[in-house]
N, C-alpha and C positions, 0 to 999 in steps of 0.2 A: 504494500500500500504506500503510495507516494505522499509527499508533503507539498503543500503550496508554499510559495515564497512568503505569503502573508502569515502563515503559521510559523515559519522559521523566524521571521521578523518579530512576531509577537512574543515568542519565547525569549529571544535575545533582549527585546525591549523590557520584558518583565524583570530580567536579571540586571539589566543596565539601563535604567530609565533615561539617563542623559545621552545615550548612545546615538551617534549618527550611523545609520545602517543603509547599505545599498546591497540588494540581492539580485542576481541574474540567473535565470534558468539556462544552463549551458547547452542542454540537449533537447529541451522542449518536452522532456519526459517526466518532470517532477521528481527526478532522482539525482540529478547532477546539477549542483548549484555552485556559484562563486559568491562570496559575501565579503564586503568590506565593513569592518566595525571599528568605529573610533569612539573611545570612551575614557573618561578620567580614571576609571577603575583599573586601566592598564598601566598607569604611570608607575614606573619603577619595576615593572614585571618584564621577564624575558619573553621572547616571542613564543616559546614553548608554553610558558605559564599562561600567556594571553589566549592561546588556542585552547588549552585545557579549560580555561574559564568559559569559553564559548561552548565547548562540548558539554560541560556541566550544565550550562543554561538550556541546552537542548534535551535535557532530562532523559538520556538513554535512547533517544531516537536515532542518533548517529550510528550507522551500520545496520539499522533496522528499516524504518520508513524512509530514512534519508541515506542513500547509498554513498554519495560523494559530495564533499563540501570543500572547495578551495577557499582558504581564508587569507585575508589581508587584514591585519589588526594593528592598531596603534593608539597611543594617547594623543589628545589634541596638542598642537604645537603652541 
C-alpha cells in the first residue's frame, strides 16, 4: 500500500512543526519519493542523525508503505 506525498508531509510536519518541506513523487507510483526538510530541530545534528529523525517521524512506514525516500535535510541558515 503506497503513501501520498500529503501523508508523508503530514507526519514530518507533526514531528517538526517549523519545518519547510518539499516532496516529489519520483516515479508516479506513490512508493518512491524525494523530500527536502529544513528545520531548526536539525541544528547541530549530523546528516545521519537528521535522516534518522525523519525516519522516526514516519513512524515505521519507511520500508513498508513507503519503499524509497531520498532525503535532503538541513537546519535553516
